[in-house]
DSSP file (Angstrom, degrees, kcal/mol; ACC not computed):
  #  RESIDUE AA STRUCTURE BP1 BP2  ACC     N-H-->O    O-->H-N    N-H-->O    O-->H-N    TCO  KAPPA ALPHA  PHI   PSI    X-CA   Y-CA   Z-CA
    1    1 A M              0   0    0      0, 0.0     2,-0.3     0, 0.0    15,-0.2   0.000 360.0 360.0 360.0 146.6  126.2    8.4  -98.8
    2    2 A T  E     -A   15   0A   0     13,-2.8    13,-2.2     2,-0.1     9,-0.1  -0.871 360.0-158.0-116.6 149.0  128.8    7.3 -101.2
    3    3 A L  E     +     0   0A   0     -2,-0.3     8,-1.9    11,-0.2     2,-0.5   0.452  68.1 101.0-100.3  -3.2  130.8    9.1 -103.9
    4    4 A K  E     -A   10   0A   0      6,-0.2     6,-0.2    11,-0.1     2,-0.1  -0.716  64.9-150.1 -83.8 126.4  131.6    5.9 -105.8
    5    5 A G    >   -     0   0    0      4,-3.5     3,-2.0    -2,-0.5    -2,-0.1  -0.412  29.4 -96.4 -88.8 173.9  129.3    5.7 -108.7
    6    6 A V  T 3  S+     0   0    0      1,-0.3    -1,-0.1     2,-0.1     4,-0.1   0.825 124.2  53.0 -59.8 -34.3  128.1    2.5 -110.4
    7    7 A T  T 3  S-     0   0    0      2,-0.1    -1,-0.3     1,-0.1     3,-0.1   0.445 120.3-106.7 -80.6  -2.2  130.8    2.7 -113.1
    8    8 A G  S <  S+     0   0    0     -3,-2.0     2,-0.2     1,-0.4    -2,-0.1   0.407  89.6 109.2  87.5  -0.1  133.6    3.0 -110.4
    9    9 A H  S    S-     0   0    0     -5,-0.1    -4,-3.5     1,-0.1    -1,-0.4  -0.597  80.3 -92.3 -93.0 166.8  134.1    6.8 -111.2
   10   10 A K  E     -A    4   0A   0     -6,-0.2    -6,-0.2    -2,-0.2     2,-0.1  -0.635  37.3-131.2 -83.5 134.5  133.0    9.5 -108.8
   11   11 A D  E     -     0   0A   0     -8,-1.9    -1,-0.1    -2,-0.4     4,-0.1  -0.439  12.1-127.8 -78.2 155.4  129.6   10.9 -109.1
   12   12 A I  E    S+     0   0A   0     -2,-0.1     2,-0.3     1,-0.1    -1,-0.1   0.930  98.0  35.8 -67.5 -42.9  129.0   14.7 -109.2
   13   13 A L  E    S-     0   0A   0      1,-0.1    -2,-0.1   -10,-0.0    -1,-0.1  -0.813  98.7 -98.5-110.3 153.6  126.4   14.3 -106.5
   14   14 A S  E     -     0   0A   0     -2,-0.3     2,-0.3    -4,-0.1   -11,-0.2  -0.347  37.2-151.6 -66.2 148.7  126.3   11.9 -103.6
   15   15 A T  E     -A    2   0A   0    -13,-2.2   -13,-2.8   -11,-0.1     2,-0.2  -0.934   2.9-137.6-127.3 151.6  124.3    8.8 -104.0
   16   16 A T     >  -     0   0    0     -2,-0.3     4,-1.9   -15,-0.2     5,-0.2  -0.454  35.8-101.8 -95.9 168.0  122.5    6.6 -101.4
   17   17 A A  H  > S+     0   0    0      1,-0.2     4,-2.2     2,-0.2     5,-0.1   0.809 125.9  56.3 -59.4 -32.3  122.4    2.9 -101.3
   18   18 A V  H  > S+     0   0    0      2,-0.2     4,-3.0     1,-0.2     5,-0.2   0.890 105.2  52.8 -67.9 -42.6  118.8    3.1 -102.8
   19   19 A D  H  > S+     0   0    0      1,-0.2     4,-2.4     2,-0.2    -2,-0.2   0.915 111.6  46.1 -64.0 -40.9  120.3    5.2 -105.8
   20   20 A E  H  X S+     0   0    0     -4,-1.9     4,-2.4     2,-0.2    -1,-0.2   0.888 110.9  51.0 -66.1 -37.9  122.9    2.5 -106.4
   21   21 A H  H  X S+     0   0    0     -4,-2.2     4,-2.0     2,-0.2    -2,-0.2   0.940 111.5  47.4 -68.0 -44.8  120.4   -0.2 -106.2
   22   22 A V  H  X S+     0   0    0     -4,-3.0     4,-2.7     1,-0.2    -2,-0.2   0.919 111.2  53.0 -59.2 -41.5  118.0    1.5 -108.7
   23   23 A T  H  X S+     0   0    0     -4,-2.4     4,-2.8    -5,-0.2    -1,-0.2   0.952 106.7  50.6 -59.2 -47.2  120.9    2.1 -111.0
   24   24 A Q  H  X S+     0   0    0     -4,-2.4     4,-2.4     1,-0.2    -1,-0.2   0.863 110.5  51.9 -54.5 -40.9  121.9   -1.5 -111.0
   25   25 A L  H  X S+     0   0    0     -4,-2.0     4,-2.5     2,-0.2    -1,-0.2   0.935 108.4  49.1 -63.6 -51.1  118.4   -2.4 -111.8
   26   26 A F  H  X S+     0   0    0     -4,-2.7     4,-2.7     1,-0.2    -2,-0.2   0.926 111.4  50.0 -61.0 -42.7  118.3   -0.1 -114.7
   27   27 A L  H  X S+     0   0    0     -4,-2.8     4,-2.4     2,-0.2     5,-0.2   0.934 110.8  50.4 -54.6 -46.5  121.6   -1.4 -116.1
   28   28 A F  H  X S+     0   0    0     -4,-2.4     4,-2.3     1,-0.2    -1,-0.2   0.900 111.5  46.5 -51.7 -49.0  120.3   -4.9 -115.7
   29   29 A D  H  X S+     0   0    0     -4,-2.5     4,-1.4     2,-0.2    -1,-0.2   0.835 110.7  52.6 -67.7 -37.6  117.2   -4.0 -117.6
   30   30 A F  H  <>S+     0   0    0     -4,-2.7     5,-2.2    -5,-0.2     4,-0.3   0.907 111.3  48.3 -65.5 -41.1  119.2   -2.2 -120.4
   31   31 A E  H ><5S+     0   0    0     -4,-2.4     3,-1.1     1,-0.2    -2,-0.2   0.851 107.7  52.8 -70.6 -34.9  121.4   -5.3 -120.8
   32   32 A Q  H 3<5S+     0   0    0     -4,-2.3    -1,-0.2     1,-0.2    -2,-0.2   0.878 107.2  54.7 -67.6 -32.0  118.3   -7.6 -121.0
   33   33 A S  T 3<5S-     0   0    0     -4,-1.4    -1,-0.2    -5,-0.2    -2,-0.2   0.514 121.2-111.8 -79.5  -6.4  117.0   -5.3 -123.8
   34   34 A G  T X 5 +     0   0    0     -3,-1.1     3,-1.8    -4,-0.3    -3,-0.2   0.777  62.0 155.0  85.1  24.9  120.3   -5.8 -125.7
   35   35 A I  T 3 <S+     0   0    0     -5,-2.2    -4,-0.1     1,-0.3     7,-0.1   0.744  72.6  52.8 -59.6 -26.8  121.5   -2.2 -125.3
   36   36 A H  T 3  S+     0   0    0     -6,-0.2    -1,-0.3    -5,-0.2     2,-0.2   0.444  95.7  92.8 -91.0  -0.3  125.2   -3.5 -125.7
   37   37 A L  S <  S-     0   0    0     -3,-1.8     0, 0.0     1,-0.1     0, 0.0  -0.534  84.5 -97.5 -93.4 160.4  124.4   -5.3 -129.1
   38   38 A D     >  -     0   0    0     -2,-0.2     4,-2.7     1,-0.1     5,-0.3  -0.224  48.1 -94.1 -69.7 168.5  124.7   -4.1 -132.6
   39   39 A T  H  > S+     0   0    0      1,-0.2     4,-2.4     2,-0.2     5,-0.2   0.857 121.6  48.5 -53.9 -43.8  121.5   -2.8 -134.2
   40   40 A Q  H  > S+     0   0    0      1,-0.2     4,-1.9     2,-0.2    -1,-0.2   0.966 114.9  43.6 -63.2 -54.3  120.5   -6.1 -135.9
   41   41 A K  H  > S+     0   0    0      1,-0.2     4,-2.3     2,-0.2    -1,-0.2   0.868 113.2  51.7 -60.8 -35.8  121.0   -8.2 -132.9
   42   42 A R  H  X S+     0   0    0     -4,-2.7     4,-2.3     1,-0.2    -1,-0.2   0.913 108.3  51.7 -61.9 -45.4  119.2   -5.7 -130.7
   43   43 A S  H  X S+     0   0    0     -4,-2.4     4,-2.3    -5,-0.3    -1,-0.2   0.860 109.7  50.0 -64.2 -35.2  116.3   -5.6 -133.0
   44   44 A Q  H  X S+     0   0    0     -4,-1.9     4,-3.4     2,-0.2     5,-0.2   0.922 110.3  49.5 -63.0 -47.0  116.1   -9.4 -132.9
   45   45 A V  H  X S+     0   0    0     -4,-2.3     4,-2.1     2,-0.2    -2,-0.2   0.879 111.4  50.0 -63.3 -39.9  116.2   -9.3 -129.0
   46   46 A V  H  X S+     0   0    0     -4,-2.3     4,-2.4     2,-0.2    -1,-0.2   0.943 112.1  47.6 -62.3 -50.3  113.4   -6.7 -129.0
   47   47 A Y  H  X S+     0   0    0     -4,-2.3     4,-2.9     1,-0.2    -2,-0.2   0.945 111.8  49.3 -58.7 -50.2  111.3   -8.8 -131.4
   48   48 A L  H  X S+     0   0    0     -4,-3.4     4,-2.0     1,-0.2    -1,-0.2   0.886 112.1  48.8 -63.0 -34.0  111.8  -12.0 -129.4
   49   49 A N  H  X S+     0   0    0     -4,-2.1     4,-2.0    -5,-0.2    -1,-0.2   0.868 111.3  48.8 -68.1 -34.5  110.9  -10.2 -126.2
   50   50 A D  H  X S+     0   0    0     -4,-2.4     4,-2.8     2,-0.2    -2,-0.2   0.912 111.2  51.0 -72.3 -41.9  107.8   -8.8 -127.7
   51   51 A L  H  X S+     0   0    0     -4,-2.9     4,-3.0     1,-0.2     5,-0.2   0.885 109.8  50.0 -59.9 -40.4  106.9  -12.3 -129.1
   52   52 A I  H  X S+     0   0    0     -4,-2.0     4,-2.3    -5,-0.2    -1,-0.2   0.917 111.2  48.3 -63.1 -46.4  107.3  -13.8 -125.6
   53   53 A L  H  X S+     0   0    0     -4,-2.0     4,-2.0     2,-0.2    -2,-0.2   0.950 114.3  46.2 -64.5 -44.9  105.1  -11.2 -124.0
   54   54 A Y  H  X S+     0   0    0     -4,-2.8     4,-3.2     2,-0.2     3,-0.3   0.967 113.3  48.5 -53.8 -55.8  102.4  -11.7 -126.7
   55   55 A T  H  X S+     0   0    0     -4,-3.0     4,-3.0     1,-0.3     5,-0.2   0.905 112.1  50.2 -54.1 -44.2  102.5  -15.5 -126.5
   56   56 A G  H  X S+     0   0    0     -4,-2.3     4,-2.0    -5,-0.2    -1,-0.3   0.863 111.2  47.1 -62.8 -37.0  102.3  -15.2 -122.8
   57   57 A Q  H  X S+     0   0    0     -4,-2.0     4,-2.1    -3,-0.3    -2,-0.2   0.877 111.6  52.0 -74.7 -38.4   99.3  -12.9 -122.9
   58   58 A Q  H  X S+     0   0    0     -4,-3.2     4,-1.9     1,-0.2     5,-0.2   0.958 111.1  47.3 -63.7 -45.0   97.5  -15.1 -125.4
   59   59 A F  H  X S+     0   0    0     -4,-3.0     4,-1.8    -5,-0.2    -2,-0.2   0.903 112.2  48.6 -64.1 -37.4   98.0  -18.2 -123.3
   60   60 A A  H  < S+     0   0    0     -4,-2.0     4,-0.4    -5,-0.2    -1,-0.2   0.897 113.5  47.2 -72.9 -32.1   96.8  -16.5 -120.2
   61   61 A S  H  < S+     0   0    0     -4,-2.1     3,-0.2     1,-0.2    -1,-0.2   0.777 117.4  42.8 -76.7 -25.3   93.7  -15.1 -121.9
   62   62 A N  H >< S+     0   0    0     -4,-1.9     3,-1.6    -5,-0.2    -1,-0.2   0.698  95.8  76.1 -87.2 -23.7   93.0  -18.4 -123.5
   63   63 A S  T 3< S+     0   0    0     -4,-1.8    -1,-0.2     1,-0.3    -2,-0.1   0.675  92.5  54.8 -63.9 -20.7   93.6  -20.6 -120.5
   64   64 A T  T 3  S+     0   0    0     -4,-0.4    -1,-0.3    -3,-0.2    -2,-0.1   0.528  85.7  98.1 -90.0  -5.3   90.3  -19.5 -118.9
   65   65 A Q  S <  S-     0   0    0     -3,-1.6    -3,-0.0     1,-0.1     2,-0.0  -0.673  78.2-118.9 -88.2 134.5   88.2  -20.5 -121.8
   66   66 A P        -     0   0    0      0, 0.0     2,-0.3     0, 0.0    -2,-0.1  -0.309  29.2-165.7 -64.2 149.0   86.6  -24.0 -121.6
   67   67 A S        -     0   0    0      2,-0.0     2,-0.4    -2,-0.0     0, 0.0  -0.980  13.8-132.5-131.1 151.6   87.4  -26.7 -124.1
   68   68 A S        -     0   0    0     -2,-0.3     2,-0.4     0, 0.0     0, 0.0  -0.867  18.0-170.0-107.8 143.0   85.8  -29.9 -125.0
   69   69 A V        -     0   0    0     -2,-0.4     5,-0.1     2,-0.0     2,-0.0  -0.961  33.1-104.5-128.9 140.8   87.7  -33.1 -125.4
   70   70 A K    >>  -     0   0    0     -2,-0.4     3,-1.5     1,-0.1     4,-0.8  -0.416  31.4-125.0 -61.8 140.5   86.3  -36.4 -126.8
   71   71 A R  G >4 S+     0   0    0      1,-0.3     3,-0.6     2,-0.2    -1,-0.1   0.825 109.0  57.0 -55.8 -34.3   85.6  -38.9 -123.9
   72   72 A E  G 34 S+     0   0    0      1,-0.2    -1,-0.3     7,-0.0     4,-0.1   0.675  98.7  60.6 -77.7 -15.6   87.7  -41.6 -125.5
   73   73 A V  G <4 S+     0   0    0     -3,-1.5    -1,-0.2     2,-0.1    -2,-0.2   0.775  90.2  82.9 -75.2 -27.4   90.8  -39.2 -125.6
   74   74 A V  S << S-     0   0    0     -4,-0.8     5,-0.1    -3,-0.6    -5,-0.0  -0.620  97.3-103.8 -82.1 132.2   90.8  -38.9 -121.8
   75   75 A P    >>  -     0   0    0      0, 0.0     3,-1.4     0, 0.0     4,-0.6  -0.216  28.1-122.4 -53.0 143.7   92.5  -41.7 -120.0
   76   76 A A  G >4 S+     0   0    0      1,-0.3     3,-1.1     2,-0.2     4,-0.4   0.859 106.8  62.1 -63.7 -35.7   89.9  -44.1 -118.4
   77   77 A N  G 34 S+     0   0    0      1,-0.3    -1,-0.3     2,-0.1     3,-0.0   0.689 112.7  36.7 -68.5 -17.6   91.2  -43.7 -114.8
   78   78 A V  G X4 S+     0   0    0     -3,-1.4     3,-1.1     1,-0.1    -1,-0.3   0.426  85.4  98.7-114.1   4.1   90.4  -40.0 -114.9
   79   79 A R  T << S+     0   0    0     -3,-1.1    -2,-0.1    -4,-0.6    -3,-0.1   0.865  83.8  53.4 -52.9 -43.8   87.1  -39.9 -116.9
   80   80 A S  T 3         0   0    0     -4,-0.4    -1,-0.3     1,-0.3    -2,-0.1   0.587 360.0 360.0 -73.3 -16.3   85.1  -39.7 -113.8
   81   81 A L    <         0   0    0     -3,-1.1    -1,-0.3    -4,-0.0    -2,-0.2   0.429 360.0 360.0 -85.4 360.0   87.0  -36.7 -112.4
């Protein structure tokens, strides 16, 4: 066990390597969420992340739906496939 915390200061309780790893994951996640940004920029990051998730879900759900394409649009060399 180590007494060195993630911030470089000593923790009150001893931490394990797993504790340190989980802490690093949380810090990374917070930074990806824009925790260090001002309110306006953080709101924009949250909005864009939500939009990315929504768009990905829409794509995934619609990718299994069949669609029709006019025969003449498909290149001749793959029409039989």
